Each structure stands twice: as C-alpha cells, then as structure tokens.
C-alpha positions in Angstrom: 141.9 172.9 315.7 143.3 176.0 314.1 147.1 176.3 313.3 148.4 179.8 314.1 152.1 179.9 313.3 155.4 178.1 313.5 157.6 178.2 316.7 161.2 177.1 317.3 162.4 174.3 319.5 164.3 176.8 321.6 161.0 178.6 322.3 159.3 175.4 323.3 162.2 174.4 325.6 162.1 177.7 327.3 158.4 177.5 327.8 158.6 174.0 329.4 161.2 175.2 331.9 159.4 178.5 332.6 156.1 176.8 333.4 157.8 174.3 335.7 159.6 177.1 337.5 156.2 178.3 338.7 154.7 174.9 339.2 153.9 173.9 342.8 154.7 170.3 341.8 158.1 170.9 340.2 159.5 174.3 341.1 161.5 173.3 344.2 163.0 170.3 342.4 163.9 172.5 339.4 165.6 175.1 341.5 167.5 172.5 343.4 168.7 170.8 340.2 169.8 174.2 338.8 171.7 174.9 342.1 173.4 171.5 341.9 174.5 172.2 338.3 175.6 175.7 339.1 173.2 177.2 336.6 171.6 180.6 337.0 167.7 180.4 337.2 167.7 183.6 335.1 168.0 181.5 332.0 164.6 180.1 332.9 162.8 183.1 334.4 164.2 185.6 331.9 165.3 183.6 328.9 167.3 185.2 326.1 166.3 183.2 323.0 168.9 185.0 320.9 171.7 183.5 323.0 173.0 180.3 321.6 174.7 179.5 324.9 171.5 179.8 326.9 169.5 177.9 324.3 172.1 175.0 324.5 172.0 175.0 328.3 168.2 174.8 328.4 168.1 172.1 325.8 170.7 170.0 327.6 168.8 170.3 330.8 165.4 169.4 329.4 166.9 166.4 327.6 168.9 165.2 330.6 167.7 162.4 332.8 168.4 164.8 335.7 165.3 166.6 334.6 163.1 163.5 335.1 159.6 164.8 335.6 160.6 168.2 334.3 160.8 167.6 330.6 162.8 164.4 331.2 160.7 162.7 328.6 162.6 164.6 325.9 165.3 162.0 326.0 167.6 160.6 323.3 164.7 158.7 321.6 162.7 161.8 321.2 162.6 162.6 317.4 165.1 165.2 316.2 163.0 166.4 313.3 160.0 167.9 315.1 158.2 170.9 313.5 156.6 173.0 316.2 153.5 175.0 315.7 151.2 177.2 317.8 147.5 176.2 317.6 144.1 176.8 319.2 142.0 173.9 320.3 138.3 173.8 321.0 136.5 172.0 323.8 135.7 169.2 321.3 139.4 168.8 320.5 140.2 168.3 324.2 138.0 165.2 324.2 140.4 163.5 321.8 143.8 164.2 323.5 145.7 161.3 325.0 148.2 161.1 327.9 151.7 159.8 327.2 152.1 156.0 327.3 153.0 155.8 331.0 151.9 153.4 333.8 150.1 156.0 336.0 148.0 157.5 333.1 147.4 154.0 331.6 146.0 152.8 335.0 144.0 156.0 335.5 142.2 155.6 332.1 142.0 151.8 332.0 144.4 151.9 329.1 142.5 154.3 326.8 145.0 157.0 327.7 142.3 159.6 326.9 142.4 162.7 329.1 138.6 162.7 329.3 138.7 159.2 330.9 141.3 160.4 333.3 139.0 163.2 334.4 136.2 160.7 334.8 138.3 158.5 337.1 139.4 161.5 339.2 135.7 162.5 339.6 134.9 158.9 340.7 137.7 159.1 343.4 139.9 156.5 341.7 143.4 156.6 343.3 146.3 155.2 341.3 149.5 153.9 343.0 148.5 155.7 346.2 149.1 159.1 344.5 146.7 161.7 345.9 144.2 163.3 343.5 144.3 166.5 345.6 146.6 168.4 343.1 143.9 168.0 340.5 141.3 169.5 342.8 143.5 172.3 344.0 144.1 173.3 340.4 140.4 173.0 339.6 139.6 175.4 342.4 142.2 177.8 341.0 140.5 177.5 337.6 137.1 178.2 339.1 138.6 181.4 340.7 139.7 182.6 337.2 143.4 181.3 337.1 144.8 181.1 333.5 147.0 178.1 332.9 150.0 178.1 330.5 149.5 176.5 327.1 150.0 172.7 327.1 152.5 171.1 324.7 151.3 168.2 322.5 152.9 166.0 319.9 151.5 164.1 316.9 152.7 162.3 313.8 150.5 164.2 311.4 147.1 165.9 311.0 145.3 162.4 311.1 147.1 161.0 314.1 146.5 161.1 317.9 147.4 164.2 319.8 149.5 163.2 322.9 150.2 165.7 325.7 153.9 165.9 326.9 153.5 168.9 329.1 150.2 169.8 330.8 148.7 166.5 331.9 147.2 168.0 335.0 146.0 171.2 333.3 144.2 169.3 330.6 142.6 166.9 333.1 141.4 169.9 335.2 139.6 171.4 332.1 137.6 168.3 331.8 136.6 167.9 335.4 133.8 170.3 334.7 133.7 171.9 331.2 131.6 174.8 332.5 134.8 176.3 333.8 137.0 175.4 330.8 137.7 178.1 328.2 136.0 177.8 324.8 139.4 177.7 323.2 142.9 177.1 324.5 146.2 177.9 322.9 148.7 175.1 322.6 152.0 174.1 321.0 152.0 171.0 318.9 155.1 169.1 317.6 154.8 167.2 314.3 157.0 164.3 313.3 156.3 161.0 311.6 159.0 159.5 313.8 156.8 159.7 316.9 155.6 156.3 315.8 158.9 154.9 317.2 159.0 157.1 320.4 158.2 154.9 323.4 155.8 157.3 325.1 153.7 158.2 322.0 
C-alpha cells in the first residue's frame, strides 16, 4: 500500500454520492430520495466543494438513515475524527480487505469477512438470503470489457489494523473473481481513526 495524499471529508462525501448516482443498484433510489427532499441532483453530479451550503447538504444526506444503502452506514456512531487519505493498493493488498460487519457479508464469507472469501463463495454459486449473484457477474463482464470502476472507500484504525470497505463491496469482490482481469494497482480512499474500534460495522 502506498499513501498518496490527504483528502477532505467533503471530497469523500461527494465521491460516495457521485458514484451511487451512476450505480445501477442505487441510482434510481438516490434520485427518488433527492426528489422527495426537494434537493437538486446538481449537488451530486456537479459538486461545488467550495460551497459550505452544498457540503452541509451532502453530509446530512449521507449521514441520514434515509440514505440507507447509499452511505447510510455513516450514521451517528461513525467516528468524527477520521483522517482521510488517498492511497494505491496492490493485488496482494486486496487479499487482506474485509467487508463491513453485516449479516449478508458475514454469511457469504462464513464469518471471515474477507473479500477474497466472498469472491470464492460467489464462484461456487453460494446464494445468501435469496439475493441473486447476478450483479457481481454483470459487473465482472463489464470489467472484462475494460470498464474502469471508481475508487473504493476503506477505513481502518491505524497502519497495523484491518482495512474494511465501506463503499465498493461489489467492485472489490469482482476484482477477485478472476485476478487476471484486475488492475495491478487500484486507487482508493482510506479513513483513519482509532475510534473505529467502537464502530459497530468495523
């Protein structure tokens, strides 16, 4: 892993929403939630990071329970002292990343929470809670055709602790379905805080 530079929370929040505005899994729900709240999708599709008002709106949305499944994990228990950094990860680094502590991912990995074990289960045809694995295979076909995925977002307590993905579960799993198609390095954003030890999903 190679650390590149620091990044602000506002940049991370905008990136989460921007990715999900193009996600086939979440884009329709995101647009509907913005419509219900009377918010302009422009603050997602063309964010002005210098606008305090826009930054506040994006942060409130991502942290709200209304955004469940779209950054809804950034709730009140999420640490407030996170230092965000851009980094590059190797294929070897991907082998060590864990999913969040959540029932679906726990079941898929037989409680190891390792993304590599999730990929193994998908390849074996394991189906959890009747959720289709087709989105993984659809994304894998896109990867084989040369699609570039956005940078995943991870968190950790420190340089010696587990890396846990909070945005990009599907993308990281797809990379490990067949490493021949995975890039040699991927860019990512990592949040650091010792207080992740008390966050329920870490």
